[in-house]
TORTILO-978272 format. One record per residue: x negated, y, z negated of N, C-alpha, C, O, CB in turn. Coordinates in steps of 0.001 Angstrom, whole numbers, plus 500000, padded with zeros to 6 digits. Glycine has a CB too. Example, Ala and Ser with C-alpha at 12.3 -4.5 7.8 and 13.67 -1.06 7.14 Angstrom:
<nodes>
486810494310492200487700495500492200486800496700492200485764496681491535488692495527490954
487150497750492920486330498940492860487100500030492130486591501138491961485916499402494275
</nodes>
This chain:
<nodes>
554390502743498339554275501747498790553237500433499260552591499777498443554698502133499305
553224500228500566552146500049501061550071500355500327549065499700500596552667500841502147
550242501616499388549326502387498736549606500586497686549154499481497989549811504464498098
550205500844496866549944500343495251550002499166495697549433498494494837551002500681493895
550561498050497050550740497142497795548878496434498139548500495263498115551724497852499091
548203497522498386546754497227499235545754497625497041544833496918496632546292499193501411
546043498198496641545365497776495781545343496753494550544390496362493876545202498565495560
546865496413494472546901494720494074546612494143494513546354493113493890547646494012493907
546280494140496313545346493195496844544075493275496401543566492218496028545284493248498128
543506494153496354542090494008496532541473493617494609540456493105494141541416495789497403
542968494300493909542442493512492490542128492194492447541063491634492189543384493530491448
544043491444492964543565490284493050542086488955492834541647487962492253543880490477493845
541900490073493919540479489533494793539669489917494245538571489749494775540133489885496159
539685490336493470538422490762493171538324489776491610537209489538491144538317492669493095
539387489349491022539894488575489781539702486910490433539306485923489812541784489088489303
540103486994491797539707486055492880537998485115492141537517484180491501539409487278494613
537758486512493021535505486519492595535503486111491267535011484986491176534332488487492536
535756486441490502534804486198489355535108485235489493534350484565490195534762486706488052
536610484394488840537137482821488575536418482008489400536687480852489075538707482510488887
535586482026490367535102481067490839533071481433490900532068480806491242536059480866492314
533319482506490460531370482154489762531839482095489172532503481256489781529912482848489521
532753482239487528532491481581486749532632480175486208532214479754485130532698482114486329
533514479308487460533610478379488122532533477519488379532417476306488206534054478746488989
531681478461488873530322478100489557529091477771488618528107477032488572529887479306490451
529783478836487842527814479202487152528070477663485256527241477126484522527580482518486074
529561477618485317530225476621484204529896474820484600529524473965483795532177476968484246
530160474647485999530070473345485990528658473060486953528079473489487952531515472702486520
528512471552485416527456470943485536526522470801486939525363471120487204527848469876485090
527512470218487635526906470049489146526408471211489744525187471324489634527913469552490140
526935472036490296526867473618490528525315473963489222524330474348489852528918474592489948
525147473902488209524288474438487516522459474050487874521448474752487893524833474034486162
522773472304488164521447471170488047521559472072489474521007473153489273521516468943487833
522228471957491195521675472032491585520835473724491651519633473728491914522196471328492280
521274474541491498521112475909491864519764475377490800518785475589491517522484477360491521
519145474698489228518089474585488687517334473835489586516164474166489391518193474135487481
517385473073490390516398472243491122515868473034492164515055472415492851516965470970491686
516177474843492686516224475875493901515309475990492851514822474864492952517458477019494605
514684476524491880514357477024491223512663476913490566512134476085489823515321476846490691
512299477803491044509894477564491200509428477079489349509737477686488324508476480327491676
508663475877489485508359475434488501507494476286487265506272476244487411507846474444488986
508024477086486015506740477771485760506411476668484418507224475919483876506888479711485385
504820476863484066504111476197483446503214477477482747503269478497483433503458475092484350
502364477604481446501675478340480798500077477723480809499676476840480051502377478484479491
499262478420481870497652478487481794496672479888481247496829481107481173497226478238483323
496140479394481091495089480173479885494561481504480730493445481227481169493458479007479318
494866482548481033494627483658481139492976483670481671492434482574481805495040484311479845
492307484737481925491112485412481810491035485966481232491928486696480801490666485894482412
489241485896480701488683486924479624488138487101480209488013486670481355488199486879478427
487220488302479262485733489207480435486024490527480942485349491345481566485364488369482124
487158490516480529486638492114481262487062493591480632488067493624479922487329492233482861
486586494376480790485890495631479831487464496641480940487548497018482109483267496226480247
488499496706479608489832497665479956489843497798482188489210498480482994489363499870478849
491166496491482330491242497023483282492176497297483728493025497443482850490793496678483858
492771497575485286493478498773485057494623498402487022495591498948487552491938500614484816
493674497185487402493904497251489023493629495978489514492530495471489291492962498301489839
494466495410490137493769493680490850494331494162492185494898495225492439494616491662490163
494010493025493057493500492905494092493481492683494909494691492471494992493143492726494174
492955492374496325492990491032497084492349491665498592492945492482499294494816490242497189
491063491104498877490889491498500120491553491049501388491372491659502442489814491355500247
492161490207501316493314489376502672492147489365504086492080489763505249495275490781503250
490901488219502509490381488215504423489984485828504595489293485097505304487637489894504695
491120485638503265491088484658503781490075483835502481490019482606502479490629484875505339
489515484445501702488532484132500715489189483465499644488561482511499183487806485307500231
490526483776499022491036483976498180490922484021496991491606483452496140491504483657498317
489384485221496773489359486574495615490632486750495311491678486800495958488777488111496128
490186486877493638490263488643493234489640489403492510488767489085491702491209489056492720
490197490869492836490031491770492228489257492090491443488398491677492222490653491909491932
488759492398490720489714493311489427488782494388489248487593494304489556490045492445487694
489601495906488500488631497191488993489031497237487152490032496901486520489255498822490595
487816497775486786487705498352485247487723499691485211487557500402486203486442497974484486
487935500110484018488568501282483719487130502482484265487148503547484882489124501250481829
485856501535483584484446501672483144483488502000484416482358502411484152483978500282482400
483893501833485891483047501649486693483042500454487420482758500408488617482088501834486167
483386499366486656483189498465487774483927496936488005484479496290487114481802498272487722
483776496500489546485359495493489963484195494403490075483095494546490609486689495896491827
484850492997489278484721491899489281485342491022489991486572490969489971484764491695488435
484738490349490593485705489085491202485876487933490876484913487186490704485512488745492246
487405487442490685487877485846490274487588485077491033488120485321492116489192485494490111
487041484300491037486966483340492655486989481906491836486410481598490794485102483585493940
487973481049492789488449479991491872488450479654490267488175478700489540487909479126492311
489110481538490096489458481167488728488480481186487671488477480835486491489941479951488729
487408481858488694486287481703487515485682483617487687485695484379488654484677480050488058
485171483810486115485386485390486432483187485191486926482236484512486538486206486864484345
483405486077487756482060486215488545481160486865487336481987487546486730482178487304490083
480319486963486891479339487243486063479098488616486899479674489611486459478115486066485885
478042488810488441477336489537488954478864490697489613479689490162490353476177488595490013
479054492379489185480363492797489410480018492688490926478929492617491496480911494295488718
481329492698491404481463493210492924480472494953493389479627495265494228483480493474493103
481281495730492181480319497012492657480319497420491254480955497003490287480933498306493914
478941498873491463479604498860489717478692500308490065477603500395490632479002497276487983
479710501570489413479743503259490155479468503653488334479330504838488031481874504088491282
479414502654487324479168503750485621478817504310485858479635505154485492478511503687484381
477800505051486467476669506230486261477084507369486654476510508379486246475396506073486968
478678507501487941479192508139488725480732508661488048481526509471488528479141507312489953
480828507839486695482426507814486883482727509349485155481758510088484982483314505328486489
483209509435484782484163510139483774485247509327483268486349509203483803484803511333484371
484817508732482098485992507529481962486591507779480502486229508744479829485292505758482083
487567506811480041488613507496478873489719508233478816489687509337479361488131508205478233
491167507705478021491690508185478320492318507943479813492451506780480192491188508934477932
492757509170480780493480508713482587492056509022482833492017509367484014495052509891483729
491167509064482460490415509193483932488888507726483936488532507006483003489555511367484007
488549507771484853487585506100485367487472505843486570487600506800487334488195504647484974
487138504202487284487923504443488704489254503450488295489160502507487510486884503828490374
490387503814488920491244503864489034491961503393489933493157503105489959491286504549488868
490811503303490995492490502531492533490961501547493748489897502053494106493935505183494399
491383500378494004490429500028494729491459499574496363492670499412496211489471498730493796
491090499477497228491892498453498098491916498793499541492453499850499872493368498350497639
491236497780500707490577496966501092491169496921503214492056496382503876490880495581499865
490711497281503312491865497901505205491563496491505572490647495681505431490995499594506922
493211496591506314493108495447508041491696495014508161490671495694508226493457496445509873
491917493392508181490373493539508512489125493707508047488058494028508570490243494191508996
489501493399506854488506494021506567486678492846506419485513493120506130489180494791505140
487524491402506863486353491264506400485221491099508053484152490489508050486477489840505222
485809491792509285485145492414510482484592494123509261483444494433508943486700492701512283
485351494546509043484780495554508929484296495383507460484401496522507007485591496675509317
484103495055507057482888495103505065483177495976505136482417496420505998481027494942504520
484319497370504630484327498912503967485198497841503285485463496662503520484887500700504746
485654499064502004486657498951501436486432500727500707485417501364500984486712497426500484
487398501240499903488136502499499177488109502290498165488619501254497738489402502880499382
487218503600496974487644503402495522488448504925495279488470505856496084486134503088494357
488915504890494303489561506184493914489211506374492584489665505694491663491078506236494077
488229507490492431487482507453490807487133508397490119486001508312490594486338506892490675
487010509572489153487075510703488865485717510469488166485348509715487266488346511218488194
485097511440488957483928512210488678483395512287487300483746511903486185484158513459489078
482014513197488032481402513263485671482142514794485274482274515353484185478563513632485119
482587515228486771482698517165486655484498516434486179485065517093485308482374518751488925
485062515542486567486540515499486228487593515591487270488797515724487053486818516531485368
487110515521488224487522515586489793488018514355490138487216513520489721486349515917490813
489049513764490754489353513286491618488889512828493378489131513502494380490037513808491368
488035511238493304486830511415494027487313510408495286486394509625495525485330510973493099
488271510226496010487715509400496972487279508535497896487424509045499008487595509345496949
486686507170497972485169507160498612484951505586499172485375504588498589483841507590497283
484323505588500222484294504544501031483082503969500270482362504410499374484198504847502631
483133502734501017481842501715500051482236500474501524483263500222502156482468500921497538
480541499866501581480123498923502688480332497664501678480731497754500517478407499178503441
480093496862502143480256495294501633478162495532502505477631496128503442482208493736502764
477724494507501249476540494070501999476638492865502413477300491863502142475393494145501344
475183493430503712475207492144504774474827491151504148475464490153504486474340492178506015
473768490885503073473298489816502460474247488582501638473756487495501334472445490440501627
475331488869501415475992489003499880476886489310500079476955490531500216475595489790498852
478234488516500250480118489336500614480297489206499447481474489482499213481622488552501680
479660488875498376479899489830496440479576490479496052479679490808494870479694489604495280
478791491167497270478194492334495931478718493717497068478851493734498292475719492261495392
478919494778496018479140496072497815477676496372497246477133495786496310480800498104498001
477034497665498205476217498785498198475953499543497925475369500033498892476071499139498528
475909500447496844476543501220495634475988502867496567476373504026496415475620500722493584
474373501919498046474035503419498055474705503408499369474044503819500323472333504015497932
475690503077499532476525502896501049477394504439500795477278505235501727477868501067501204
478083504804499826479010505573499459478791506660500759477755507073501280478840506078497864
480828507057501174480648507679501224482161508481501165483302508202501534479771507561501917
481451509728500431482590510622500139484018510998501567483865511777502507481657512117499695
485408510081501244486400510645501842487076512159501263487716512934501975487315509576501841
486908512270500473488245513505499733487595513981497912487103513265497041490459512250499458
487824515126497932487015515587495992488429516107495869489029516504496867485236517225495582
488979516113494652490742516831494262489987516878493628489250515988493204492405516391494019
490040518623493309490031519115491315490984518888490503492106519067490975490008520629490893
490925518564489476491507517993488166491263519122486903490280519350486198490686516443487803
492374519606486949491844520932485664492610520286484535492862521165483711492485522958485938
493148518962484105493863518422483232492868517095482608492641516524483675495285518068483939
492653516849482292492251514975482065492955513599481759492437512485481843491489514819481011
494344513934481357494811513042481482495560513116483103495021513857483925495520512882480266
496868512286483531497636512358485042496908512231486176497458512925487031498307513616485314
495834511632486668495011512368487503495347511201488278494789511455489346493461512882487143
495857510180488403496616509022489614495691508153489648495196507731488603496957509502491291
495468507917490328494328506622491532494374505613492021493471504827492306493318506075491247
496034505533492231496507504058492371495823504316494265495709505474494666498795503658491944
495290502641495595495444503702496768495908501690497238495829500631496616493616505117497647
496394502117498714496739500728499326497214500660500274497954501502499764497421499998498791
497503500544501007496957500444502425498698499305502769499032498250502229494785499456502580
499626500365504163500833499690504281499895497786505014498816497358505422502183500916505662
501468497294504694501479495776505275501712495544506330501578494484506941502213494966504830
502296497047506839502302496306508818501214496548509204500335497398509062503341497010510204
501525495129510027499799495684510989500575497151512201501662497574512594498830493552512608
498589497500512377498309498627512182499398498702514199499223497592514701496226499021511710
499967499290514837499849499256516461498698499858517295498506501053517071500991499945516997
497843499247518265497175499978519121497566501631519082498504502068518415497424499320520439
496764502384519837497091503571520229497382503320521348496790502272521605496287504528520095
498221503792522627498359503741523973497125504497524549496694505307523728499714504316524402
496447504473525694496129505333525810496338506316526923496663505912528040495344505069525562
496093508112526559496506508918527457496479508842528820495518508558529534496075509758527237
497803509164529190497637508927530999497873510763531834498557511687531396499465507472531719
497528510748532348497807512694532796499218512316533363499452511404534156496462513727534406
500542513606532540501314513860532834501509514120534573500863514589535510501435514613531972
502441513676534389502891514014536461503517515023536448504140515222537491504030512900537503
503680516207535233504623517093535487503486518063535751502302518034535414505780517385534369
504769519622537013503768520456537369502859521222536542503160520400535677504251521186538024
502200521844536077501616522684535583502186524014535038502114525186535405500860522792536328
502455523721534577503433525427534080503612525923534818504669525933535448503015526601533294
502083526883535154502466528184536093503637527854537261504616528486537659500985528721536955
503101526661537582504461526276538639505519525876538657506201525544539627504420525638539309
505867525865537063506959525465536667508034526825537081509153526933537582506781525013535102
507043527701536583507292529123536253507647529858537568508543530517538095506011529792535541
506690529469537734507712529454539558507989529535540217508247530486540955508236529500540186
508092528139540265509642527634540366510944528001540244511783527800541123509805526963539774
511077528327539600512177528803538612512274529919538631513113530525537964512102528538537351
511496530423539348511161532038539448512196531965540924513175532711540921509017532646539666
511943530999542254512297531254543698513064530904543251514054531625543377511856530850544945
513206530020542676515187529271542961516381529846542108517529529421541974515391527352542398
515575531252541427516752532549541104516823532992541973517872532939542616516641533656540201
515410533838542540515355534474543854516802533768544911517966534083545162513609534074544543
515875532716545254517147532138546852518157532770546341518639533785546844517741530148547227
518958531687544277520336532269544910520911532978543970521648532641543044521387531250545403
520401534240544382520881536070544277520295536113545370519983534923545383520301537356542990
519759536624546595520087536196547642521056535495548208521814535980549048519463535850547823
521112534293547797522928534122548548523970534461548155524991534444548842523506532969548726
523894534893546776525305535490546140525629536851546482526687537344546091525309535495544586
524718537566547253524581538684547909525020538564548663526051539181548934523730539155548151
524275537388549693524718537712551765526328537727551215527251537895552012524221535803553540
</nodes>
């Protein structure tokens, strides 16, 4: 009997919730209040001038620039809504492109404004995945130095498809590592010696 009662109570509660939600969704005053909380949407003119864009990101440096990755090997900058003519980076001569190959990923580390370097993922001319680090130009923040490449990792790819390429850093602020302090524990030899001494004394007392 108690099980049936609890089951009926749960069904009644669920029905009451559904009716309440239906009332809120059809009440004109409630609908108007909910609509006032929604963001306003508007149509805008999309940016053009890209060749096979595959990714978009920002540097997190407060400049509000957008960086668009083109599969053919260029990274373009959009500044104040305008596509800049000169690419941020052009490594089209180092990649194999087409299908699922090409320049596929871009990521900026934390504190990029101070560090000045960033990472890319591309498929090289041999068809293998390469993760590299490049340095921003010291003379122009909108230009990277192609000669500054440092290859971090190369991964052999047996096929031309499914090469992947997305790069990203965690949004969490890195926690500084605490410096290691000398351990207060005695050396392992001393610990072993101490255990042996205790065992010996215990045996002596037990046999006395």
